[in-house]
N, C-alpha and C positions, 0 to 999 in steps of 0.2 A: 506492501499500501503508500507503504514512505518511495519507495524506486518510483511507482504511479505518479503522487504528487510532484515532484521533483524535477520526471520528464515531463507533465505537462506545466507548470511554472516555470522550466527554462523552453518551449517551445513561445509560451506569450511572453518572455522577455526578447524573446529573439524577435518575433514579429511586432513587438514596440519600434525595438529599438531601429530595423528597417524600416519604421514607416515614421518616425523623427529622420529619418538618411534623406527621405524623401521628400522633409520640406522643403521648400526654397528660404532662401534667408535667415536659414537656424544658423546663431550661432554656438562655436564649444562648448562655453559656458553653461547656455541654455541646453542645449543637448546633453550635458552630463546633468543638469538640473534635474531637465525631466524625465530623463533615461531612470535617474533614483526617484522620484517621487514615484512616478505610476508601479514601477517593481513594491514603493511600501507598501501602496493602496493597495496592492492584490494579496500582501500580508499581515496588514493590518488589523491589528483584533477588536480595536477603540474605536469610539467615533474619528473622523476622519477633519482634524481642528488644524491649525502650524501647530500648536503645544505640541501634541502630539505627533505630528509627523519629527517635530527638533530632535523628543525624548527619542526618537527613535531609528531617526539617520542621520546624516552627515552634516546636517547643513542647520546652522543656527533659527529662529523663531523670525526674527531681524528680516535676514537673507530671502526666506521662504517666505513672507508679504511683501520683499523688494520683487521679487520673482513675480509672482501674482500681481503684484499690481501693473507688468505691462500685460499685451497683449499677449494671445496665444491664437493659431489658426486654430482650434479646436477640430473644427466642420473640415479641414483638409487632412487635418492630424484623420482623424477619425474616419474619413472617407478613404482612407490606405488601407485602414485595420478591416471595411467593411470588403472592396476586395478584395483581397490578400486572403480574412478569412471565412467568408459567402459565398456558399453558389451562387448557379442561374436565375433560381427562381426569386424573384424578391419582389417587397410592397411595402412600399413607406407606412406607416401608423401616428398618427399624431392624437393625443392627450393631455390634459392638462390634471394636474393634479394639485392638491390642499397639502400643504406643510406645516403642523402646526409650533408658533413663535408667539411668544408674549414678548412685552416689552413696550415702545412708546416711538422709539426712532428711529430702527429698522425701516429702510428704504419699502416703500411698498406696501406696509404691512394694511392690512385690512380686516374686510370678512368676504368671502370667501365660501366656494360649495365646497362641503364634502362627499364625493360621494359614497363612502365605511358608513360615517354614521348617515346622511340623506339629510342635510341641512347645514347653514350656511355656522360656519367655525372661525373666530380670530385666527389670523396665520396670513401665511404668503402663501401663490401659486406661482407655478414651474412647469411651464407647457414643455412637452418633450415630445423631442419629431425624429420617429425612429424608424429607420432600414430592419422589417422583418425577412426570416431566410424561411419559406415556408416547408421548404422540406426538411429542414432542420428542426423547423417548429423553436427557433431563437429570433431574439431581437438586441442590433446594440446600438445605441443611440448614436445620431448623428448630430442634435444640437440642444440645449437645457435654455431656455427664454424665461426672465421672472417676467411677470406681471409686472408693470408696472401699477401703482396707485389709480384708486378712480378719478381724485381731481388731476393726475396725468393725464387719463387718459379723456376727460377732457377739454384737456387744454388744449390737446391736439384734436381734440373734433372725433372720436375714437369711441368707438364703441368694443364691448370686449370678442365678439364676430370678428371686425372689422381690425384689433390687434392679433389676433388667431393667426388671419389671412395675410396677412404680413410678412409673419416669419416664413411659411408655407412660401409666398413668391419672392422672398429672400434667399431662397437657395434654391428655388428653380431651377438655374441652371445645373448645380448637380442633381440634385432627382432624377430631370431627366435622361442623364446616364446609365442612372441606375435601373429605375423606375414606372410600368404607367400605372400604376394604381396607389392611390391613398386610401387608408380606413382609419374608419372616425368611429367614434358612438352617436347613439341617437338624435342626443343635442347639435349634432353638426348637419342635421335634417333640413337646413334654411336654405332656399334661395342667394342668398346675399353670400352663402361659403360656399354652394357647389358649385353657382354658376359662373361664381370670382376665378375660382382652382379652373375648368371647361373648359376659359377662354385662356388660361396658361397652357393647355395642354394636357390637364391631370384628371383621369378617370377617380371618381369619388366611390368610395363602397362604405355605406351607413348601411341606418337599422332607423325605421321608421314608425312609429305611433300606431297603436292598433287599430288607433281610426282612423288612416289615414285615406286622402280625401283619390282615387282612385278611379278612372273609367279605362273599360275596353275596349281599344280601337276598331273603329269599322272595318269589316275588310271583307267585304260585297261588292256587287258591282258598282260603278260608281256612273252618277247617273247623265246624261246628256245633256238635260237641262240647262237653264242658267243658274246663277247663285252657287252660295259656300259650298263646299264637296263635304258632304258626311263624315264627319271625324272618328265621332265616339259613338259605341252599342250599350250603354247603360255601365251604372255603374258597379263597381266592388262591391256586391255585400265582403268584407273581411271575415264576418263571423259564419257566412256561407260561401266559398265562392264556389264561381261555375268549374267544372272540373273535367269539362270538353274543348276550357278555356290556357287552364291552368293544370297542366296535367302534373300525375306523379311521375316522379321520376328515379327516388331513392327512399328505403324505408331500411329499418333501423330496431333493435330494439326498445328502444324510447321515443320515436317520435316518425314520422310521417311527411317529406320534401315535396314540393311542388315547385314547377318549376313555370313562367309567363311572361310574356312582352305587355303593358299596362300602358297608361298614358298617366304620367304622375300633376297633379292638376298643379303640384305647389312650387316643380320644375318647368312647368309648361313644358314638357315630353314626353317622348318613350323610354322607359328603361324596363330594366332586366328584373324582375325580383326571385325571389325565394323565399315561400309560403313557407312555414316549417310548424307541425301540430302536434304536439305533445298529446303519447299516447293516456299516460296516464291521466291528467288532467283536464286534455283537452283544449287543454289554451296554445293561443299560434301564436308566431312572433315574422314580423318580415324583414326581411333581410333588401338592400335594393343596391346596382350599382352603375353608374350613369351609360356605360358601354353594354351596349344591348348585345353585343354577339360572344360577351365573354361566357364559359363555361359553368354553367350556373352549379358542376363538382368542386368550382374553385372557390367557390363562394362562401360554401357550408368545410373546408377545410381544418 
């Protein structure tokens, strides 16, 4: 077991060193510092603080603070790590996380939504943009951004959704080299979020509300008479779907899985959905992808 852990540590250390060498304009002192710090992070059994790093490592607390006050291109470093260690089937994932924090002077301190507690709590929020290796079932962070205070958002004429979009748009050149899809939770089933990313060339996978406003697309013959062509053929009853149009493609011990192409009125476009119905509870969930050509099996991985 000890040899296995030692080999894993050496492989990770070599991978980190190789990724640091690929960074442009990194000086020798900065290379040595981050090589040391990243190895400490792998082995540190306590909280990651400047003081704890100085106690275990070779650098003083002051030196560590001075190094971290300078900018470091974490996105390029993380991109190099991802490309070296992940497979070819990749998607992006975006999710804000609540971090408990007390005090009065911490930047960004406010009341943020905690998914675990299902309520707003005092603390901080950090948005994580990650790359998921679908085959391996693992994720590696590309960038983490702390949410500014609501006063700063208002001063910049932003809301939370536009702030989230700006994080993803900033990294769009990097994302386009690796992924086609971005997955997010049901909170992001919003026109302002999804359609903005679609214009940037990124397809979105998310979860719909149980009472989603969906329509069956009209597939009949087109009339030669004047007027707007018929586009819809009835509303989708999410509690009782039309199984002739939304057809079952898979079943396991827990659920039935149905697939279909419907018109999402919130997004004003056709989308691919996977309708999952739980066997024991009869409850259902609706997953959606803006790419109509995606294989439905990919949405349930």
